[in-house]
N, C-alpha and C positions, 0 to 999 in steps of 0.2 A: 503517567500522563504527560510528563514534560517533553517526551519525544514524539507524541502522537501526531503532531503537525506534519511530520515527515510522510506519514501515510496519506494525508490529504494532498501533499505535493506530488507524490507518486501517482495518485488517482488522477490528478489534473494532467500529468504528463501522459498517462495512458489514454485519457480522453482526447488529448491533442493528437497523439499518434494515430489513434483509431480514425478520427475525423479527417486526417490528412493522408490516409492510405499507407501508414507505416505499420503494417500488420505484424511484422517480425518484432519490431520494437515494442508494440503493444503486448504481445505475448510474453516477451522477456520481462516487461514491467509487472505482469501478474506474478511471476516468480519472485522478482525482487521485492514486491510488496509483502509476500508471505515471509520471505527471509527477514525483512525489516520488522514485521510484526512479531515474529518469533524472538528476534534478538531484543527488541524493546521490552517484550514481556519478561525475558530472562533478567534484564537489567533492573526492571521495576518490580520483580517478584511476582508477576502474574503468571497464570498458566498459558501455555502456547495455544490452547484451544480458544480461550477467551481472546487472545491477541488476534488469531486468524479471523474470528467473527468480527472483531473491531476493524480489521483491515478491509473486510468485505463491505462494511457499512459506512466507510468513509465517504464524505460528501464531495461533490464536484464543486470547485470554487469558480473556475473560469467559464 
């Protein structure tokens, strides 16, 4: 749980990129979010499947 805030930041960055026509960046941020969720899960002892579900459910802050 300590690193989950990173997923929210990545979600915000993707929303910004999408809103401002930066589609390639938005696509890459999808990939980065999955990598981050998987790595966070491995560090925190959670399953990668649970992490990916968490990454998809992160809220938008901005």
